[in-house]
Structures are given as C-alpha cells and as structure tokens.
C-alpha positions as CSV (number, residue, x, y, z in Angstrom):
1,M,178.8,152.6,310.6
2,T,180.3,156.2,310.4
3,D,179.9,159.1,312.6
4,H,176.3,160.8,311.9
5,D,175.8,159.2,308.2
6,A,172.1,157.5,309.3
7,A,171.7,160.3,311.4
8,E,171.5,162.6,308.6
9,L,169.8,160.7,305.8
10,D,168.0,157.6,306.3
11,R,167.2,157.2,309.8
12,R,164.5,154.8,309.7
13,G,162.4,155.2,306.9
14,F,163.2,152.6,304.1
15,L,159.6,151.1,303.4
16,R,159.3,153.4,300.4
17,A,155.4,153.2,301.2
18,G,154.9,155.2,297.6
19,A,155.2,152.5,295.9
20,G,151.6,152.4,294.5
21,A,148.5,154.4,295.2
22,V,145.9,153.0,297.8
23,A,142.6,151.5,296.1
24,A,139.6,154.3,296.7
25,G,137.9,151.8,299.0
26,T,140.9,151.7,301.5
27,T,141.8,155.3,301.8
28,L,140.9,157.5,304.9
29,A,137.1,158.8,304.2
30,L,138.3,162.4,304.2
31,N,136.3,164.4,301.6
32,S,137.6,165.7,297.8
33,S,137.7,169.6,298.8
34,A,139.0,168.5,302.3
35,S,142.0,166.5,300.6
36,A,142.5,169.4,298.3
37,S,142.9,172.2,301.0
38,Q,145.7,169.4,302.5
39,D,147.1,168.9,299.5
40,D,147.3,173.1,299.3
41,G,149.2,172.7,302.4
42,K,146.4,175.3,304.0
43,A,145.1,174.7,307.7
44,A,142.4,172.7,307.6
45,P,139.4,172.1,310.0
46,A,138.7,169.2,307.9
47,A,141.6,167.5,309.6
48,K,139.9,167.1,312.6
49,K,137.2,165.0,311.5
50,A,140.1,162.5,310.5
51,V,139.9,159.4,312.8
52,Q,143.1,159.0,314.5
53,V,145.4,155.7,313.3
54,P,145.6,153.1,315.8
55,T,147.5,153.7,318.8
56,R,149.5,151.3,321.0
57,P,151.0,152.2,325.1
58,L,154.6,153.2,324.5
59,G,156.2,151.2,327.1
60,R,155.8,151.2,331.0
61,S,155.1,155.2,330.1
62,G,151.6,154.0,329.2
63,I,151.2,156.6,326.7
64,P,148.9,156.0,324.0
65,V,151.5,156.5,320.5
66,S,150.0,156.2,316.8
67,I,151.2,153.2,315.2
68,L,152.3,154.7,312.3
69,N,154.6,157.6,313.2
70,H,156.0,160.5,310.1
71,G,159.9,160.4,310.4
72,T,160.6,164.5,308.9
73,W,163.3,165.6,306.8
74,Q,164.0,169.1,305.2
75,S,162.1,169.5,302.1
76,P,160.4,172.2,300.2
77,A,157.0,170.1,300.9
78,L,157.8,169.7,304.3
79,D,154.7,172.3,305.5
80,R,152.4,170.6,303.3
81,L,153.6,167.1,304.0
82,I,153.2,167.6,308.0
83,R,149.5,168.9,307.7
84,F,148.3,166.0,305.3
85,S,150.0,163.6,307.4
86,Y,148.1,165.0,310.2
87,A,144.8,165.3,308.2
88,N,145.1,161.5,308.0
89,G,144.9,160.7,311.2
90,V,148.9,160.4,312.7
91,R,149.5,162.0,315.6
92,Y,153.3,161.4,315.9
93,Y,155.9,163.3,314.4
94,D,159.7,162.3,314.8
95,A,162.3,164.8,314.1
96,A,166.1,165.7,314.9
97,K,168.9,168.5,315.0
98,S,169.9,166.4,311.6
99,Y,167.1,166.4,309.6
100,G,166.4,170.2,308.9
101,S,162.8,169.5,309.7
102,E,162.5,171.7,313.1
103,P,162.1,174.8,311.4
104,G,158.9,173.2,309.3
105,L,157.2,171.8,312.9
106,K,157.7,175.1,314.6
107,R,155.9,176.6,311.7
108,W,153.4,174.9,311.9
109,F,152.8,175.0,315.7
110,Q,152.7,178.8,315.4
111,A,150.4,178.5,312.9
112,M,148.4,176.0,314.5
113,P,149.2,176.3,318.0
114,E,146.3,173.5,319.1
115,V,148.2,170.9,317.2
116,R,151.0,170.9,319.7
117,K,149.1,169.3,322.8
118,E,147.5,167.0,320.0
119,I,150.8,165.0,318.7
120,F,153.5,163.4,320.3
121,L,156.7,165.0,319.4
122,V,160.2,163.3,319.3
123,T,163.5,164.9,318.5
124,K,167.3,163.8,319.2
125,D,170.7,165.2,319.2
126,H,174.4,163.9,319.8
127,P,175.8,164.4,322.9
128,N,179.4,163.6,323.7
129,T,178.7,162.4,327.3
130,P,174.8,161.9,328.4
131,K,174.8,164.7,330.5
132,A,175.5,167.2,327.6
133,L,172.1,166.2,326.6
134,I,170.2,168.3,329.2
135,N,172.2,171.6,327.2
136,Q,171.2,170.3,324.1
137,L,167.5,169.9,324.6
138,D,167.5,173.7,325.4
139,E,168.7,174.3,321.5
140,R,166.6,171.5,320.2
141,L,163.2,173.3,321.8
142,A,164.3,177.0,320.6
143,A,164.6,175.3,317.2
144,L,160.8,173.7,317.4
145,G,159.4,176.6,319.1
146,T,158.1,174.8,321.8
147,D,158.6,174.2,325.8
148,Y,158.6,170.6,325.7
149,V,159.1,167.3,323.9
150,D,157.1,164.1,324.7
151,L,160.3,162.6,323.8
152,L,164.0,163.0,323.3
153,F,166.1,160.7,321.8
154,I,170.3,160.6,321.9
155,H,170.5,159.9,318.2
156,A,172.1,156.5,316.4
157,M,174.0,155.7,319.2
158,G,177.2,153.2,318.2
159,A,179.9,154.6,315.6
160,G,181.1,157.7,316.6
161,Y,180.5,157.8,320.3
162,P,183.0,156.7,322.9
163,E,183.2,152.7,322.9
164,T,182.2,153.3,326.6
165,S,178.7,154.3,325.2
166,I,178.2,150.9,325.1
167,E,177.4,151.2,329.0
168,W,175.7,154.5,328.7
169,P,172.3,153.3,329.0
170,K,172.9,151.5,332.8
171,S,175.2,154.2,333.6
172,K,174.9,156.5,336.6
173,E,175.0,159.5,334.8
174,F,172.6,158.9,332.2
175,K,169.9,157.8,334.7
176,E,170.5,161.2,336.7
177,T,170.7,163.2,333.5
178,I,167.3,161.6,332.2
179,E,165.8,162.2,335.7
180,A,166.9,165.9,335.7
181,I,165.6,166.6,331.8
182,K,162.0,165.0,333.4
183,K,161.9,167.0,336.2
184,S,162.3,169.9,334.5
185,G,159.6,169.3,332.2
186,K,160.9,169.7,329.1
187,A,161.0,166.2,327.8
188,R,158.5,163.4,329.4
189,L,160.4,160.5,328.2
190,V,164.2,160.1,327.3
191,G,166.0,157.3,325.6
192,F,168.1,156.7,322.5
193,S,168.1,155.2,318.8
194,S,170.5,153.3,317.2
195,H,171.2,151.5,314.0
196,D,174.8,150.1,314.7
197,P,175.8,146.3,314.5
198,R,176.1,146.3,318.0
199,R,172.2,147.6,318.6
200,A,171.4,144.1,320.5
201,E,174.0,145.4,323.0
202,Y,173.0,148.5,323.5
203,L,169.7,147.3,324.0
204,Q,170.7,144.9,326.5
205,S,172.4,147.2,328.3
206,A,169.1,149.6,328.4
207,A,167.4,146.3,330.1
208,E,169.9,145.8,332.5
209,G,169.8,149.7,333.2
210,G,165.7,149.2,333.6
211,F,165.6,153.6,333.6
212,V,165.6,154.4,329.6
213,D,162.0,155.0,328.4
214,A,162.3,154.3,325.1
215,I,164.3,152.9,322.3
216,M,164.4,153.5,318.4
217,V,165.9,150.6,316.8
218,Q,166.6,149.2,312.9
219,Y,164.5,146.4,313.0
220,T,163.2,143.4,310.6
221,P,159.9,141.6,311.3
222,W,161.8,138.4,310.0
223,L,164.4,137.9,313.4
224,D,165.3,134.5,313.9
225,Q,163.8,133.4,317.8
226,D,167.6,133.1,318.9
227,D,168.8,136.3,316.9
228,P,170.5,138.4,319.8
229,L,168.6,141.5,318.7
230,N,165.1,139.7,319.5
231,R,166.4,138.9,322.4
232,A,167.2,142.2,323.2
233,L,164.1,143.7,322.3
234,D,162.4,140.5,324.4
235,A,164.6,141.9,327.4
236,C,163.5,145.4,326.8
237,H,160.0,144.3,326.2
238,K,160.1,142.8,329.8
239,A,161.8,145.8,331.6
240,G,158.9,148.2,330.1
241,I,161.1,150.1,327.7
242,G,159.0,151.2,324.8
243,L,160.2,150.7,321.4
244,I,160.0,151.5,318.1
245,S,161.0,150.3,314.7
246,M,163.0,152.2,311.9
247,K,164.7,151.4,308.8
248,Q,163.0,148.2,309.0
249,V,162.5,147.4,305.1
250,A,164.4,147.9,302.5
251,P,163.2,149.7,299.4
252,Y,162.7,147.5,296.5
253,N,163.5,149.1,293.1
254,G,161.2,149.4,290.6
255,R,157.1,148.5,290.1
256,K,157.7,145.3,288.5
257,I,159.5,143.6,291.5
258,L,156.4,145.2,293.6
259,D,153.9,143.5,291.4
260,E,156.3,140.2,292.0
261,V,155.9,140.1,295.6
262,A,152.2,140.8,295.6
263,Q,151.9,137.8,292.8
264,K,153.8,135.7,295.1
265,V,151.7,136.6,298.3
266,P,147.8,136.1,297.4
267,N,146.7,137.1,300.9
268,L,148.0,140.8,299.8
269,K,145.3,140.7,297.2
270,E,142.8,139.7,299.5
271,R,143.4,142.0,302.3
272,G,143.3,144.7,299.6
273,L,147.1,145.6,300.6
274,S,150.0,146.7,298.5
275,A,153.4,145.3,299.2
276,F,154.7,147.8,301.6
277,Q,151.1,148.2,303.7
278,G,151.8,144.1,303.5
279,L,155.2,145.2,305.4
280,L,153.7,147.5,307.5
281,H,151.2,144.9,308.5
282,A,154.2,142.4,309.3
283,I,156.3,145.2,311.5
284,W,152.8,145.9,313.7
285,T,152.1,142.1,314.2
286,D,154.9,141.8,316.6
287,E,153.1,143.5,320.0
288,R,156.8,144.6,321.3
289,I,156.7,147.6,318.4
290,S,154.5,150.2,319.7
291,S,155.4,152.4,316.6
292,C,157.2,152.2,312.8
293,C,158.2,155.5,312.1
294,V,158.5,155.7,308.4
295,S,160.1,159.0,306.2
296,M,157.1,159.7,304.4
297,R,158.1,161.9,301.4
298,T,155.0,162.6,299.4
299,I,151.3,162.6,299.7
300,E,150.7,159.2,297.7
301,Q,153.1,157.4,300.8
302,I,151.1,159.2,303.8
303,R,147.5,157.6,302.0
304,E,149.1,154.6,301.6
305,D,150.8,154.4,304.8
306,S,147.8,155.7,306.9
307,A,145.4,153.5,305.0
308,A,147.5,150.6,306.3
309,A,147.7,152.0,309.7
310,H,143.6,152.3,309.9
311,K,143.1,148.7,308.6
312,F,145.6,147.0,310.4
313,E,145.0,143.5,311.2
314,P,147.8,140.9,312.4
315,L,149.1,138.4,309.9
316,K,149.0,134.8,310.5
317,Q,152.7,133.4,310.6
318,A,151.9,131.6,306.8
319,E,151.6,135.0,305.7
320,L,154.5,136.4,307.8
321,K,156.6,133.5,306.0
322,Q,155.0,133.8,302.4
323,L,156.0,137.5,302.7
324,R,159.7,137.0,303.9
325,A,160.4,134.8,301.0
326,A,158.8,136.7,298.6
327,C,160.8,140.0,299.8
328,L,164.4,137.9,300.0
329,A,163.4,136.9,296.0
330,A,162.7,140.4,295.2
331,G,166.5,141.5,295.6
332,P,166.5,143.9,298.6
333,T,169.5,147.0,298.4
334,L,169.9,147.0,302.1
335,C,169.7,144.7,305.0
336,A,167.7,145.7,307.6
337,D,168.9,143.2,310.4
338,C,172.7,143.7,309.4
339,D,175.2,143.3,312.3
340,G,178.6,143.2,310.5
341,R,178.0,139.1,310.3
342,C,178.4,139.3,306.0
343,A,181.7,141.3,306.5
344,R,183.4,138.8,309.4
345,A,182.2,135.8,307.1
346,A,183.7,137.5,303.8
347,G,187.0,138.0,305.8
348,T,186.9,141.7,305.2
349,L,187.4,145.1,307.0
350,A,185.3,146.2,304.2
351,R,181.8,147.9,305.8
352,L,179.8,145.9,303.2
353,G,176.6,147.1,305.3
354,D,177.5,150.6,304.9
355,L,178.4,150.1,301.3
356,T,175.1,148.8,300.3
357,R,173.2,151.4,302.3
358,Y,174.6,154.2,300.6
359,L,174.0,152.5,297.4
360,T,170.4,152.0,298.4
361,Y,170.5,156.3,299.3
362,H,171.9,156.5,295.4
363,E,169.6,154.7,293.3
364,N,166.2,154.6,295.6
365,H,166.0,157.6,297.2
366,G,167.5,159.9,294.8
367,A,170.1,161.0,297.2
368,R,172.9,161.1,294.9
369,Q,174.9,163.3,296.5
370,E,174.5,162.6,300.2
371,A,175.2,159.0,299.1
372,R,178.6,159.9,297.6
373,R,179.5,162.2,300.7
374,L,179.2,159.5,303.3
375,F,181.2,157.1,301.0
376,A,183.9,159.8,300.6
377,Q,183.9,159.7,304.5
378,L,184.7,156.1,305.1
379,P,188.5,155.4,305.5
380,A,190.2,153.3,302.6
381,D,189.9,149.8,304.4
382,A,186.3,150.2,305.2
383,K,185.7,150.4,300.7
384,D,188.2,148.1,299.9
385,W,186.3,144.4,299.3
386,R,188.5,143.0,296.8
387,G,189.5,139.7,297.8
388,A,186.4,139.3,300.4
389,D,184.6,136.0,299.9
390,L,181.8,137.8,298.4
391,E,179.6,134.6,298.5
392,A,180.4,133.9,301.9
393,A,179.1,137.3,303.4
394,R,175.7,136.5,300.9
395,E,175.4,133.1,302.4
396,A,176.3,135.0,305.6
397,C,173.4,137.9,305.4
398,P,170.2,137.9,306.5
399,N,168.5,139.0,303.6
400,K,170.5,137.4,301.1
401,L,172.3,140.5,299.8
402,D,174.0,139.8,296.4
403,F,177.0,141.5,297.2
404,A,179.0,140.7,293.7
405,R,176.3,142.8,292.0
406,L,175.5,145.2,294.5
407,L,179.0,146.2,295.1
408,T,180.2,147.1,291.7
409,R,177.5,149.1,291.3
410,V,179.1,151.2,294.4
411,E,182.1,151.6,292.7
412,E,180.2,152.5,289.5
413,Q,177.9,155.1,291.5
414,L,179.7,156.4,294.5
415,A,183.4,156.3,293.7
C-alpha cells in the first residue's frame, strides 16, 4: 500500500449503504417536519427526541459507543450530514487530519456546544515516531475547536511508516506516549488504525504490548477461524483492546446486483433488510466488534444505516453463509480481507489489492481524480501485472476478485 492513500479517501467506508431507500416502517421515528429541518442542516430541537442507536462497550475502557459511527469526509454537505446522523441517533464521529472534515465538526461545536459532550469524537494523524503524536494532538484539537478528543489514532499504520513501526504497539516509547497523552486529559483513549496487508501483525503486536486502548481495522465478517487476522482479533479482544471495523465490505456496482443479493438471501426480505443492512448486521454479529465506521455521504445512506442499527439482531450462521455466498457471487471489486496473498500466488510484485481498490474509488465512489492520483504515485513494478498468473491470484483471493477483468479496467480508467 502507498503512504497515505486510504487515509485520504476510503478509510473505512465501502459499505455503500445508500443503495436503496429504507422501508417506511423501518426508519427512525422522526416526524416529517423534524426531518425537513435536519435536511436543511438547521439545529434541531427534534434531534433530542431521537433514540440513540445501540451501544457497546469499547474494550476494557467500558465506554459505551454507538455500534454505527459516522466516518466523516470533506464535503459541501458535511454540516448537514453530521447533524442529520445525530438526529438519527448516531453518537460516534470519526475524523482525521487528511479527511478535511475537522473544520465542519468545529462549526457544529460552535453552533451547538452541548453536542460535544454527547458524542464520542475520534481523530487521527501520521507521526514519524510515537512521541510525535503528542504535538500533533494539539494541532488536531485546534482544528476541531475542542480541548479533548475521546480517541486518538495513529493513522493507517503500515506502508509509509518505518519498518520498525510493527513494534510500536508494544514499544516503551508508544506506551509512554499514551500515558502522557491520557494524563494531559487531551485524549481519553489512544490507539491506531490499519488497513495494511500486515495488519494482523500490528494487532498481534498490540495484544502483546497490552497498553493500546483501541484499534480500527479493515475487516470482513467472512474471516475463516484460522485466518491470521481472526486470530489477531481474538488476541486483542482477550487483551481488552476495543475493536472498530472499517473498510469492511466493498461496494457492489449497480442496483441490479443488490437485487440479486436480496433474491439469494430470502431472510433479508423477511427481516425487512436491504442487502447493505444485512451486511451491517453480519458485522455486528461479531461480538468482538464494538462499532462499525461507515462513510455516510448522503441523507439516504444515513437513514438506511441508522435504521439497520436500530433494528439489529444477530444473524444465524446459516444466514451468514447465505449472505457471504451471495455477496461473492455479485462480483466485488475490493477485497476487505486482502493481505497480499493474491499477488504472491500470481508471482508478481504488482499490488493487485491496491489496483482494484483504486478502481473501486473511480467506478463506485466517483473519486476519479483521487484514484488517478494514487495510481500515478505507485512505483512502476507495483502497476506491472503483465505476466502474472491472474487465475492463481483469483483462486487465492478470499473474495475471488476477477483480476483479469478488473485490471484491464484499471488500465483503461486510471493509466
């Protein structure tokens, strides 16, 4: 993976929850006038009438956090969207220096100071050493217009950091940094996020260290029991580290595909769930996951996702298997379980997971300029998949991505 790529765009979203409208009976019970007020982005007395989405304790901290959290991103509609998700019961907001969303949250706190104490606020930065996070936190607080955050992350641990960063989660320097930050009162909790192919190693390191408070990690609900990431999640959960899911499911391009998923999983209809609501329920069925971070960029996405949270019930194993089979058959363009095994099986240095991820940005998220920029930043050998055994890559991929088809589109769209 490249230096700050996912930190700038996909972070954790990829659960494109706006694929379909929520049935009227499943939406949060806000009256029409209150909804209209929120759509206009105006402060809302009606917001206080909203029932909060369910919560879970975040690791050993015991702090209750919304099982659905709003992954923010710089957008002309940001002010309206964060107020609307609040009105729909969300109380967890995820930001970062590179997202450009901190000023929008600052405006919200200035207009409605009371909400700061009612939400769980997270931000992130990219330090060169753990200790550098201390000064960066002051910058983040200034950008947010608050004197503390609830959780501070080292952002996107992995490629772009020193090779020794794999040891940071159990290092003396990071432990002392966390202690200093928490003692200052400027952050209640400290941890890191990772979507790197080596993220299982980072998590195992944190479990061994035992002092990291929380980790946000690229996740899929379809992990095999013996998968290294699954074992690492078990170790972190046992150590009391709070776990947050991100980049959990790739989007599925087109309403027709969504309809096909729903048809193959009849229990979704029986539960009154859309395909993406079903995927959220699959994630929340894993009791190790305290919260799921979703990039919600439209009013409809917020309505659908918050409705899913309000009506969550764990899925049965048979339902999980059905849903997994249907999603894989739908042809995803991003593998949330990517650990580089596809490239190794194909005998190539090309970053097949990154290439298909950038294609996802371009085709599914409308972030065409960003996708091309990230593609252009890759070294030549990371783009050169010619001669690779793409069928072997597909067989090795947990989500069975059709690399022969997708990589041709990468060259057409991004090169």
